[in-house]
N, C-alpha and C positions, 0 to 999 in steps of 0.2 A: 505493499499499498505507501500512495505515496506521504507526504509530510501532510498536502493541503488537506487529502481526504481525513488523514486520523487526527486534524483540527477539526474542522469540522463536527464527527462525533464527539468529541470531545466538549466541544459548546455544545449540542443537543445534550449530553448525557447531562451537563448541569443548571437547563433547560427546566429539563422534563425533573429531574428534579428539587430546584427549586419550589414551582408550579405543586409539584406533589406537599413537598413541604405546606404553599398560601392554601391549598386544599381541606388542608387538614389542623388548620385552627386552633385557637381554642375557643369555642362561643362558650365551654362551661360553667356552671355555678356553683362554687365549693362547700358548696348543699354535705353535709359529712354522712353518707347515705353508703360507705364502705362497701365495695367488693373483694372478693379474695382470688387472683387470680393463677396461674403454675402458669411461670416463671424461668425455664432452662430445667428445669424439677423440682423449682425452689418458690415457696406464695408469696405472694406478694402483696398486697395490701393497696388499693388506689381505693383515690378518696369518693368517688362513687361511674357508676358505674358509667360515664361519659366521658367521665379521664381516661377508663380503659379505652375509650374505641378511640381514643384519640392517642391512645400512643398504640394502636391495631393497624391505627392509618397513618404514621410512622413511621410504621418498623414494618409496616406490608404483610404483619402477622393476626391470625383467629386469636387470640388467649383466649380462654375458656375461665368461664370464675362460678362464685359461688359469689352468693349473694351475705354482708357479717364479714365484722375480721375475724381477720387471716389469727391461726395461733399464733404467728413467730410474724413479725407484721415487720420488716426490712421495705426499705424504699421504694421503688422504681426508678432503674436506672434511668440515664438523661438519654 
């Protein structure tokens, strides 16, 4: 591949990532209604279901959860 083609691919990737981040904005309220999700095999507590959905969108994942606090409550990764 030529340098120009690689540059175009790199720029397109950056635009796609910034568009994804913009579409995953944080319109959530800060209401405490905890949900417990499993991330990499460990429980992580999110403030509410909306915050979990934002995390899923930003990381292109589908994290399963249960309502209520986790037995242990590490903070979600950034």
